N, C-alpha and C positions, 0 to 999 in steps of 0.2 A: 442589641445584637448577642446571639448566643456564643458559647465559647466552647471549643474542643481542646482538650489537652493532650499533649504528647507525651509519650513515656520518656524518661530521662535518657534512657540508653539508645534512643531514636533521634533525640533532638538535633544532634550534631549535622546531620545530613540534611535536615529541614533547613537549619540555619545557613547551610551552603547552597540553598535554592532548590532543593528537592520539592517538586511540586504536588505530587500524588498522596492524598491521603487514603491509607489503607487501614483496615480494622486492627491489623496486628500492631501498629504504632500508636494506637490510642490508648489512654489510660481507661477510658470506658466509652461504650457507646451512648450517644444522646438520642434516646428513641422519641423525643419531642420534635426533632429537626425535621422539616419539611423540604422537599426537592426544591432547589433553586434558592434556598435561604442563605443569605450572606452570614457568614461565621468569621469568628476571630479565633485564631490558633495560638496557644501559648505552651510553655512549658508547665510542668507540674506545679511549680511555684507561682505560676500566673505571669511569667514574663513573656511579653510579645514575641511571636515569631513571623505571623503574617496574617492576611485576610484572604477569604476565598469563599466558595460556595459549596453547599451540600448536593452531592448527585451521585446516585448510585449506577455504577456501570461495572462490567466485568472486571475492570482494573482496581476498583476502589470505591470509597464513599464521598468522594469530593476533590476539589483541586484548589491549591493555594495559587492566587492571582498576583499578590503583591506582598512584599517585606516592608512596605513603608505604611506605617501607622496612620500617617495623614492622608493617604489616599483614600477617596471614595469610590467604591464599585458601583458605577452608575452609567447612565447613558454616555455622558462625555468620555468615561473610562473606556468603554467598549468601542467608541468611534476613534479614539486616539490609536487604540492597538490596530484596528483595521486599517486605519490611514497608514500607519507605519508599515504595516504588512504589504500593502499595495505599492508602496514606494520602494520595498526591497525587490519586488518583482518587475521593476520598471524596465530592465533589459528584455524580459520575455514578453511583456506588452508591446514593446517595439521591434519585436523579431518578425520579419515578414513570413518566414518559414514555420512559425509555430504558433497555434491559436488554441493550444489546451495545456493548461498546468493549474498548479496549486497556488492559491493567493494567500490562504491563511491555513496554517499547520498545527493547530491544537497548543499544546503547551510551549512549543518552538517559537509560536509568535504571542505567547502570554496568556493563553486561555484553552486549558486543557478541557477536552470533551466537545470540541467544535472544529470542524474543517470546513474550508470553502474552495471550490474548484472553479475554474474558468473555462469555458468552452465557445469561443468565439460569440462574446458578448451574451452567452447565457451563463448564468451563475447557479451552482449547486451547493447548497449548504446542508452539510451532514451533521445531525445531532446525535451524541453518543449517550446522552442520558436525560432523564426528565428534568434534571436540574440544570443542565445546559439549555435546554429547550425554553426553560422559564425566561431566558434573556432573548428571546426570539424578536421581539419588536425593537429592542436596541439595535440588534445586528441588522435587521432590516433596514432601520432609518438610517444606519451608517452607510450600507451599501447604496441606497438611494440616493444619499447625499454626495457620495464619493465617486461613483462610477456610471458610466453610461451602459445600459443594458438592454437586451431585448426581452428577456425575462429571467425571473428567479424562480428555481425549483428547491425542494428540499426533500431529504431522506431521513426519517427516523430510524436509528438503530438502537433503539434502547427497549425492544420487546424482551421476552423472557430469555435469558442467557445472551443477552446482547443481540438478539436476532433484528432483522429488518421488519418494520411494520409497513405492510402495503396498504397504501390508500392514495388518494389524489394528492400529488405532490406539487402541483402548481402553486405559486404564492404570489407572484406580481408580473406585471407587464403584459405582454400577449403570449398565449399559449403557442408553444413551438409546433412546428409541423416536422416530425421526426422521420427519418433520422436528419440530424444537422451534421454537416460535413466539416470536420476540423483538420487541422494540418499539424504534424509533428515533424520538424526537420524536412519538410517538404513532403511528407507522405500523408495521404488522406485516410481518415477513419469515419466511419459511420457512428454517431453517438445517439443514444437513446436514454433521454432523462425520465422516461415514464414506463419503463419495463422492468421493474423490480429493483433489486439492490445493485446491481451492476450496470453499468451504462455503454460498455464496449471496448474499453481499453484501461490498463493500469498505468496511470501517469507517472508512477515512481520508476518505471524501468525506461524512461526516454534514453538516458545516456547508453544504457547497455544495448537497446536496440540499434542506435546508431553506430557503436562501435561494432557490432555483428555486420551491419550493411557495410560499412566502409571498410573494414580490415579482415574479416574472417569468412565471407560468404563465396567470393568468386570461384566458380568452378566446382563447388563443394556439393556433396550429397548431405542435405540437411533434415534431421529429425527435430520436430518440436513437440514435446509432451506436455500434456495439460495445457493445450494450445489455446483454449477459450476461443476468441475471435481470430485466431491466427496471426497476432502482430509480429512476433518473432519470425514466422514464417514469410511473412509479406516484406519485411526489411531484409531478410536473406535472398528471397527472390529478386528484389530491387537491387541488390548487391551483387547480382550475377550468379546465384547458385544454380548449379546443373539441375537440381531437383530438390523439391522440398515435400516432406511429409509431415502432416500435422494430424496428432491423436488427441482426442478428449472424449470423455464418456457422455458429456451432455449432448443432446439431440441438437439444441440450438447452435452449437459450434458449427456445424456443416453450412448453413445458410449464412450466417455471419462471417464466417471466412471466405465463402464465395463473394459475399458483398464487398468485402475490404479488397480482395484481389481485384474485382471487376472495377471498382473506384479509381485504382491506380494502374489500369491498363493492363494488368497481367493476366494471361490465359489461364484461368483456375484448372481447366481440365488437363492441363499439362503437369499438374502436381496432384498428389494424393491428400485427400482430406478424408479423415477415418474417425468414424463414431465408434468408440471401443474403450473398454477399460484399459488404462496404460499398462498395467500389470499384466494383462493377458496379452497386449501387443507385444511386449518383451518377450514372452514365451514364444509367440509366433515368430518373431524375428530370429530368434535363435534356432528354432525348428528349420527355418528357411535359409540360414546362413546369412543373413542381411546386415550388412556393416555400413555405418555412416561416418563421414568425415567430421560432422559438427552435430552435437546433441545438445538441445536445449532442455534442461530439467529444472523447472519451476512449479513444484506442486504446491497445493494449498497446506497450511499449517496442520489442518485437519480434515480428513475426508473418510466418508464411510460409503462402501458400495455393499451389495448383497453379501459378498463373500470376505470382506477385507475392511478393517480400520485401520488408517494411516495416521500416525502421529509423527511430526517431523522430528521432535526431540528424541523419538525412540527409534524411529524406522528410517530416516535419511541415509543412514550408512548402507542399509540392506538395498535401498532403491538405487543409490549409486553404483552398488556392484552390479545391479542389473543392466545399469546403464553402460558400465565400462565393457560389458561383454559384447555390446553391439556396436562398440566406437573401434575404428580403424586404429592400427599403429600410427602415430604421429598425429592422431585426430584430437579434437578439442571437444571438451564438455563445458557448457555454461551451467554451473550450478548455482541455483538461487533459492532463497527462502525469505520469507517474511515472518518467520517465527520470532517472537520477542523472548522466549523463553531461554534462549542461549545466545551467546555472543560470537564475533568472527572468529575468535581463538578457539571455542568449541567447535565451531562450523569446520574450521580447518582440521581439527582432530578427526571429525567424521570422514573427510576426504582421504586423510592419511590412512585410516584404518582400512577404508574401502579399497584404496589402491594396494595396500600391503596384502590384504586377504585375497585380491585378485592377481597378485604377483605381477603388478605392472608399475614401472617407474612413472613418475610424473613431475611435472613442474606447474607451479601457479604463475601464470603470465599476466593476468589483469585482477584486478579487485575493485568493486564498486561498494558504495552504500547510497543512502538516499541522495537524490540530486538537491541543488541549493534551494529550490521552491519549496522542498519539503523540510523546511528549517526545523532544526533540533537544538536542544541545550544540553550543554555538557554535564550538567546536573541531573539529567534524567536519560541515562545511556540507553535503557530499554526503548525510548522514543525513536532512536535511530535503529529501527527494525531490519531494515532490508540488508541482506548480505549475498553478494554475487561473486563467484570465483571462476575465472577462465583457466581450466585445467587442461595443460597439453599433455597427452600420454605419449610417453617417449618410446616405448616397445612394448 
């Protein structure tokens, strides 16, 4: 087993359970290491810290999987992790109103670089490095032994710069006939496991969608920006919204939103579904004097169009000011980000700055991070990437 040494000044956080190996923490890079190779991690004097595997992804060069020197990282180890993770989600497995959730969440469940999602007895494995993919047969064997499944699919997310690799993603079982229809808190979604990187819904926003439906939608004019397949709009409509407007630049968003509305008995023609750059839509809304009671703002961490590049860590404040300008007095903005480059405290500072610059008083009335099935560990705070704030504009 090859060894990687951690710089003395970085050792303390790894002894406290920090799992991600990054180049800046290493004494020197071991160029002979291969993807998926089991490694021992020590301090500069050779004192044991942990065991893990080598795997390059956008976050680092590998993950520590155990701090116990006697533990072997093998088929039994992987099976034990997945079995424990499945047990942790038992409540969701038994929920008759929800059939889509995460059953294994990377480092939160003990294995960074791997996630597994459940879609009504279809399982989707996401691999984030070639190193993680090295353990494919162990993971597959564990799933086959532990769960009933219709099919298992996979997505490789370790192309250049962490990009999705497009190829046949069917792994085991019987090929699905897509879409498969899943439920989330009683609401139906169309899921496609064979159409690129995204499948039709972002599972980490489950609790936010339910809150919008149950507490914030009735009688409201709702704008859903960066709307993807219209999930927030759909929950708003089902919550009694007077009208919803969904805006997304991607052409696919139009048909996908119609599909989800129709699945739930909502007349999509009574709502607006617009294929447009959100930044251009803000300008249009301001020209027309449009105002909304509830605006959902959930941009990607990074986005590039022909005229603009958006980076959440630099540009969220400006985007929020655009949103404030078309939000009614006493209206609510659901500000969300999945950017791991800043924490909730920093995110709140963006809100404060945007409201001050817009000369609007505000109050944060709800706050969300990842749901329980997206298990995280306190030693790796950046793993709890989701930050959602319900902002009430007071005048």
